[in-house]
MARNULUM-814886 format. One record per residue (C-alpha): residue number from 1; x, y, z; residue in three letters. Coordinates in nm, 3 decimals, always signed. Layout:
BEGIN
NUM, X, Y, Z, ALA .
...
This chain:
BEGIN
1, +1.383, -11.801, -10.290, MET .
2, +1.356, -11.434, -10.235, LEU .
3, +1.002, -11.314, -10.158, ASP .
4, +0.881, -11.029, -10.349, LEU .
5, +0.526, -11.019, -10.254, GLN .
6, +0.472, -10.644, -10.326, LEU .
7, +0.159, -10.469, -10.223, LYS .
8, +0.036, -10.160, -10.406, SER .
9, -0.179, -9.887, -10.282, THR .
10, -0.555, -9.939, -10.360, PRO .
11, -0.598, -9.899, -10.729, SER .
12, -0.628, -10.088, -11.053, ALA .
13, -0.288, -10.248, -10.975, THR .
14, -0.382, -10.380, -10.632, SER .
15, -0.532, -10.686, -10.808, ARG .
16, -0.187, -10.809, -10.923, PHE .
17, +0.066, -11.015, -10.728, PHE .
18, +0.427, -10.986, -10.832, VAL .
19, +0.702, -11.232, -10.715, GLY .
20, +0.955, -11.477, -10.806, LEU .
21, +0.817, -11.821, -10.935, ALA .
22, +0.838, -12.078, -10.648, ARG .
23, +0.732, -12.396, -10.825, THR .
24, +0.795, -12.575, -11.147, GLU .
25, +0.430, -12.507, -11.233, GLU .
26, +0.464, -12.122, -11.204, GLU .
27, +0.793, -12.135, -11.416, VAL .
28, +0.597, -12.332, -11.678, GLN .
29, +0.317, -12.071, -11.660, ALA .
30, +0.569, -11.803, -11.734, ALA .
31, +0.719, -12.011, -12.022, GLN .
32, +0.371, -12.069, -12.162, ALA .
33, +0.292, -11.702, -12.151, LEU .
34, +0.636, -11.635, -12.347, ARG .
35, +0.529, -11.903, -12.606, TYR .
36, +0.196, -11.731, -12.664, LYS .
37, +0.343, -11.390, -12.713, VAL .
38, +0.672, -11.484, -12.889, PHE .
39, +0.572, -11.769, -13.110, ALA .
40, +0.187, -11.739, -13.153, GLU .
41, +0.161, -11.365, -13.161, GLU .
42, +0.495, -11.255, -13.310, MET .
43, +0.596, -11.531, -13.520, GLY .
44, +0.919, -11.630, -13.366, ALA .
45, +1.089, -11.946, -13.448, ARG .
46, +1.168, -12.083, -13.108, LEU .
47, +1.407, -12.364, -13.048, GLN .
48, +1.217, -12.559, -12.793, THR .
49, +1.155, -12.931, -12.717, ARG .
50, +0.854, -12.853, -12.493, HIS .
51, +0.527, -12.810, -12.681, ALA .
52, +0.361, -12.469, -12.592, GLY .
53, +0.653, -12.365, -12.387, LEU .
54, +0.928, -12.125, -12.455, ASP .
55, +1.239, -12.300, -12.291, VAL .
56, +1.607, -12.254, -12.376, ASP .
57, +1.941, -12.355, -12.213, ILE .
58, +1.932, -12.019, -11.996, PHE .
59, +1.609, -12.093, -11.804, ASP .
60, +1.726, -12.344, -11.564, PRO .
61, +1.989, -12.081, -11.434, TYR .
62, +1.721, -11.806, -11.409, CYS .
63, +1.487, -11.676, -11.166, GLU .
64, +1.144, -11.615, -11.310, HIS .
65, +0.962, -11.291, -11.203, LEU .
66, +0.577, -11.325, -11.254, VAL .
67, +0.283, -11.096, -11.232, VAL .
68, -0.047, -11.285, -11.142, ARG .
69, -0.390, -11.166, -11.174, ASP .
70, -0.527, -11.251, -10.831, GLU .
71, -0.874, -11.249, -10.948, SER .
72, -0.798, -11.539, -11.199, THR .
73, -0.466, -11.684, -11.077, GLY .
74, -0.337, -11.646, -11.430, GLU .
75, +0.020, -11.534, -11.498, VAL .
76, -0.008, -11.232, -11.712, VAL .
77, +0.353, -11.094, -11.719, GLY .
78, +0.708, -11.209, -11.670, THR .
79, +1.066, -11.137, -11.695, TYR .
80, +1.349, -11.383, -11.647, ARG .
81, +1.647, -11.276, -11.436, ILE .
82, +2.002, -11.408, -11.466, LEU .
83, +2.232, -11.308, -11.172, SER .
84, +2.608, -11.258, -11.208, PRO .
85, +2.678, -11.592, -11.011, ALA .
86, +2.448, -11.790, -11.234, GLN .
87, +2.582, -11.630, -11.542, SER .
88, +2.930, -11.759, -11.440, ARG .
89, +2.772, -12.114, -11.385, ARG .
90, +2.637, -12.118, -11.738, ILE .
91, +2.929, -11.949, -11.893, GLY .
92, +2.782, -11.608, -11.984, GLY .
93, +2.487, -11.392, -12.042, TYR .
94, +2.202, -11.463, -12.293, TYR .
95, +2.307, -11.112, -12.439, SER .
96, +2.647, -11.251, -12.523, GLU .
97, +2.486, -11.474, -12.808, THR .
98, +2.407, -11.131, -12.976, GLU .
99, +2.678, -10.891, -12.856, PHE .
100, +3.041, -10.890, -12.755, ASP .
101, +3.039, -10.752, -12.403, LEU .
102, +3.401, -10.736, -12.348, THR .
103, +3.401, -10.365, -12.241, ARG .
104, +3.160, -10.450, -11.963, LEU .
105, +3.415, -10.696, -11.800, GLN .
106, +3.475, -10.480, -11.501, HIS .
107, +3.107, -10.454, -11.394, ILE .
108, +3.000, -10.810, -11.468, ARG .
109, +3.009, -10.897, -11.091, ALA .
110, +2.731, -10.646, -11.019, GLU .
111, +2.536, -10.672, -11.345, MET .
112, +2.197, -10.854, -11.355, VAL .
113, +2.064, -10.942, -11.696, GLU .
114, +1.680, -10.951, -11.754, VAL .
115, +1.511, -11.071, -12.084, GLY .
116, +1.220, -11.263, -12.218, ARG .
117, +0.987, -10.979, -12.108, SER .
118, +0.632, -11.014, -12.219, CYS .
119, +0.275, -10.935, -12.096, ILE .
120, -0.057, -11.100, -12.193, HIS .
121, -0.220, -10.907, -12.468, PRO .
122, -0.525, -10.840, -12.265, ASP .
123, -0.316, -10.664, -11.989, TYR .
124, -0.103, -10.416, -12.166, ARG .
125, -0.238, -10.103, -12.009, THR .
126, +0.054, -10.014, -11.782, GLY .
127, -0.020, -10.173, -11.446, GLY .
128, +0.149, -10.504, -11.520, VAL .
129, +0.478, -10.349, -11.641, ILE .
130, +0.473, -10.116, -11.335, GLY .
131, +0.442, -10.437, -11.117, ARG .
132, +0.726, -10.602, -11.305, LEU .
133, +0.968, -10.295, -11.282, TRP .
134, +0.872, -10.258, -10.908, ALA .
135, +0.959, -10.635, -10.864, GLY .
136, +1.296, -10.579, -11.051, LEU .
137, +1.388, -10.293, -10.848, SER .
138, +1.337, -10.447, -10.537, GLN .
139, +1.537, -10.744, -10.642, TYR .
140, +1.832, -10.524, -10.733, MET .
141, +1.812, -10.327, -10.398, ILE .
142, +1.790, -10.634, -10.184, ARG .
143, +2.090, -10.800, -10.344, HIS .
144, +2.288, -10.481, -10.381, GLY .
145, +2.351, -10.502, -10.768, TYR .
146, +2.446, -10.193, -10.928, ARG .
147, +2.357, -10.258, -11.299, TYR .
148, +2.049, -10.401, -11.485, LEU .
149, +2.101, -10.496, -11.838, ALA .
150, +1.960, -10.690, -12.131, GLY .
151, +1.833, -10.686, -12.478, CYS .
152, +1.524, -10.481, -12.596, ALA .
153, +1.361, -10.579, -12.913, SER .
154, +1.232, -10.367, -13.219, ILE .
155, +1.007, -10.542, -13.480, SER .
156, +1.189, -10.625, -13.817, MET .
157, +0.836, -10.680, -13.983, ALA .
158, +0.902, -10.401, -14.251, ASP .
159, +1.242, -10.522, -14.320, GLY .
160, +1.423, -10.320, -14.063, GLY .
161, +1.358, -9.972, -14.164, HIS .
162, +1.166, -9.868, -13.858, ALA .
163, +1.426, -10.047, -13.630, ALA .
164, +1.690, -9.837, -13.805, ALA .
165, +1.498, -9.517, -13.759, SER .
166, +1.427, -9.593, -13.383, VAL .
167, +1.802, -9.631, -13.332, PHE .
168, +1.888, -9.323, -13.504, LYS .
169, +1.649, -9.144, -13.246, ARG .
170, +1.824, -9.309, -12.971, ILE .
171, +2.175, -9.240, -13.099, GLU .
172, +2.112, -8.862, -13.058, ALA .
173, +2.050, -8.864, -12.680, LYS .
174, +2.064, -9.193, -12.511, HIS .
175, +2.389, -9.368, -12.598, LEU .
176, +2.621, -9.488, -12.322, GLY .
177, +2.996, -9.394, -12.283, PRO .
178, +3.238, -9.543, -12.516, VAL .
179, +3.384, -9.758, -12.245, GLU .
180, +3.062, -9.942, -12.219, TRP .
181, +3.018, -9.995, -12.590, LYS .
182, +2.906, -10.329, -12.707, VAL .
183, +2.939, -10.477, -13.047, PHE .
184, +2.668, -10.667, -13.243, PRO .
185, +2.773, -11.008, -13.370, ARG .
186, +2.503, -10.987, -13.661, ASN .
187, +2.470, -10.602, -13.719, PRO .
188, +2.171, -10.445, -13.847, LEU .
189, +2.274, -10.263, -14.159, PRO .
190, +2.174, -9.914, -14.046, ILE .
191, +2.300, -9.706, -14.327, ASP .
192, +2.175, -9.938, -14.590, ALA .
193, +1.807, -9.885, -14.445, LEU .
194, +1.570, -9.598, -14.455, ASN .
195, +1.658, -9.477, -14.115, ASN .
196, +1.498, -9.127, -14.125, ARG .
197, +1.134, -9.239, -14.092, GLN .
198, +0.898, -9.095, -13.839, GLU .
199, +0.847, -9.393, -13.612, VAL .
200, +0.709, -9.450, -13.266, GLU .
201, +0.944, -9.545, -13.015, MET .
202, +0.845, -9.912, -12.889, PRO .
203, +0.681, -9.884, -12.541, ALA .
204, +0.930, -10.103, -12.355, LEU .
205, +1.226, -9.913, -12.483, ILE .
206, +1.068, -9.573, -12.423, ARG .
207, +1.012, -9.703, -12.061, GLY .
208, +1.372, -9.799, -12.024, TYR .
209, +1.489, -9.463, -12.143, LEU .
210, +1.255, -9.280, -11.913, GLN .
211, +1.386, -9.442, -11.597, VAL .
212, +1.751, -9.363, -11.698, GLY .
213, +1.877, -9.648, -11.915, ALA .
214, +2.142, -9.608, -12.168, LEU .
215, +2.188, -9.797, -12.505, VAL .
216, +2.535, -9.923, -12.531, CYS .
217, +2.577, -9.962, -12.907, GLY .
218, +2.409, -10.049, -13.263, ALA .
219, +2.153, -10.307, -13.292, PRO .
220, +2.195, -10.686, -13.361, ALA .
221, +1.966, -10.868, -13.605, TRP .
222, +1.784, -11.174, -13.441, ASP .
223, +1.670, -11.389, -13.725, PRO .
224, +1.476, -11.633, -13.506, ASP .
225, +1.273, -11.354, -13.361, PHE .
226, +1.283, -11.129, -13.664, ASN .
227, +1.377, -10.847, -13.450, THR .
228, +1.650, -10.577, -13.408, ALA .
229, +1.791, -10.596, -13.065, ASP .
230, +1.971, -10.315, -12.879, ILE .
231, +2.161, -10.364, -12.549, PHE .
232, +2.034, -10.152, -12.268, VAL .
233, +2.214, -10.083, -11.946, LEU .
234, +2.074, -9.913, -11.643, LEU .
235, +2.312, -9.805, -11.376, PRO .
236, +2.089, -9.812, -11.050, MET .
237, +2.259, -9.474, -10.969, SER .
238, +2.075, -9.322, -11.277, ARG .
239, +1.741, -9.445, -11.180, LEU .
240, +1.498, -9.154, -11.255, ASN .
241, +1.333, -9.043, -10.932, ALA .
242, +1.023, -8.910, -11.089, ARG .
243, +0.947, -9.228, -11.291, TYR .
244, +1.055, -9.444, -10.988, ALA .
245, +0.791, -9.286, -10.786, ARG .
246, +0.530, -9.332, -11.065, HIS .
247, +0.596, -9.700, -11.065, PHE .
248, +0.613, -9.746, -10.695, GLY .
249, +0.990, -9.810, -10.710, ILE .
250, +1.214, -9.732, -10.433, GLY .
251, +1.594, -9.668, -10.470, ARG .
């Protein structure tokens, strides 16, 4: 198991440990946090056989990055990581349940998928996401992977109008090249929705775009989570130096 015990400079973030879950108990703590956020807070219909845990068929093949508040021992943030080798073992990426990734075939051997990102509601002030991104960056650098990918979600609570409007803002400046285009299996009907609303960019998506990520096509509708999901791809060569320094990330 890769050791990612990152240490920050003295600040509010120094109380946080970030690393890969080493025990089944740590994995379950991450899954419990996911259940709390996705099912209890957001109302997602999770297909799980484990009460109070968000568990799916991809979990046994993933590594689980966690942020723990060292003052309490509580897991307060998590990402799960699916490496190229492990995606081959299970037969694909989670993103492929929502998108056709055929045009990314040539980069799959160097593409890590991340997902199930969530932070405890009491810790959504920036420090935890910074620790998670620092951990992801070190994981990528240590293994020499060149692409970070995954689905990022936009709420469909209003029927999809805000999600369509967010995508229209993204489309103007942040679309990837056509050779990296992905195709949603259950497309969000952008043109049938009010896609010209003044909306705030979701914080996670805004963060991805700020560090240099690209969006590789139109959103897919995920009915279980009631979200519109976009496929985000970050070539490590595009990692924005200013934001990398802000989050304590090294190239």
